[in-house]
N, C-alpha and C positions, 0 to 999 in steps of 0.2 A: 504494500500500500504506500502511496506517496502523496504528500500534501500538494495542493494546487500551486502554491508559490510560497515564498518566504514573507510576503507582505500582505497577508490577508487580514480581514477584520473579523476574526472568529472568536466566538465565545468558548469557554471551557468545554461545554457539552459537545462541541463540534470537533474536538481534537481527540484522536484515538491513538492508543499505543500501537507501535509498528509503523507509523508514518515516517517517511524519510525525506530528506532534502540533501542534495549533493551538488557541489561545484567541482569540476575537474579542471586541472591545470589553470587555476584561477588567478594566482598572483605569484610573481617571482620576487624573492627577497633580494634586495640590492644593497650595495655598500651605503648608498644614501639613506636607505631605511634604517640601517644600523646606526649610522652617525646621527641622524635626526632623533632616533629613539634614545640614544645615549644623552643627547642634549636635553631632551624633554624629561627623562627619568633621573638623570644624574648618575647613571650606572656606566662608568667608564672602565669596567673591568678589562684587563689586558687581552683576554680571550676574544673580546668583541672588537677592541680598538687597535691592537698591535699585531701587525703582520708577523713580526718575529716571534712574539709569544704564541700566536696561533700555530705557526709552523713548528715550534718546539714542543707543542702540547701533544697529547695523545690523539687529538683530532687532526693534526697536520695542517690546519688552516684556521682562519678566523671563523667564528660562528656567531649566529644571531642570538640575541637575548631570548630566553625562553618566553618572557612576557611579551616581547614583540611578536613572536610567532602566535602566541595565544590571542593577542589583540587583533591581529590581522585575520586569523581564522574566525574569531567571534564575529567580526564585522562582515565576513563573507556569508555566514549562515545564520546570523542572528534572526530570531523571530521578530519581525518589524511590526507585529500586530499591536496597534495602539490600545488594545484591551488587555495587554499583558505587560509585566515588568519583571526584571531580574530580581531573584531572591538570594542568589549566590551560586557558588560553584563548589563541587566536591571532587575529590580524587583527581586533581590536576597533576599530570605527570608529563615531564619532558623526556620522552622515551629515547629519542635519538637526536644528535646535534643537527643543526640546520646551517650549512655553510652558505656564504654569499652565492647567489645564482640558483638556489633551490626553488623550484616551482611547487607551490602548495595546492593540494586538493583537499577538500573538506567534506566530511559526511556527518550528517546529524540525523539521529533517530529518536523518536519519542519512546522512552522505555518505561515510563510510569505516569499514570494520571490518578489523582484522588481528590476528593473534596477537601478543601482546606478550612473553610468556614462558610457562613451563609452567603457571602458575596463573592468568594474567590475559590478557584480550583488550583491545585498544584500540578504542574507538568514538569517532568524531568526529561531532559534531552541528553543522550550520550553523543559526544563529539569524538571524531577521530580525524586527525590531520595526517596526511601522508605526502610523500614526494612521488606518488604513483606506484611505489614499490614497498617502501618501509614506512612503518608507523613512526611519526615524529612526536605527536602529542595526543593525549587523551584526557577527557574530563567529563564531568556531568554538570549540566547547567540546570539549575532549579529556577522555574519561573512561577509566578502567580498570575492567573488569568481570570478576568471577570466572568462570573456566571450569568447565564441568560436570565435566570430568575432572581438576580440580586435585588434585594430590597422589596421583593413582591410579597 
């Protein structure tokens, strides 16, 4: 089963476990991304910023910040439903390094739905970010979504 798109205006009752949304070969991580993210976040770790440190590391080259990869992936598959909002993330793991030039693909699946309270439902998405072959990042995104019968 697959969701119609990532930007629908759906109520909680219209979202089902098993729905998927994917983007393939969606975004390539560039040196500019890494430099800009370092400037924004203040994270100037040598593995991200120094060619020498990257080459001398176990990775053999500079790598992107895990949180940069997470941010890009989230933006690519985020539920843009104005009836929902983020409640947080669980089990965020940076599984493999992401060198400059890596092109990201992202898969999102609804893995859990349950009533949260009288006005909201809880929807949990499982994210997997890959380079087309290897898993790079995984996490669960918990959202709260307006119920159709809210306030009735």
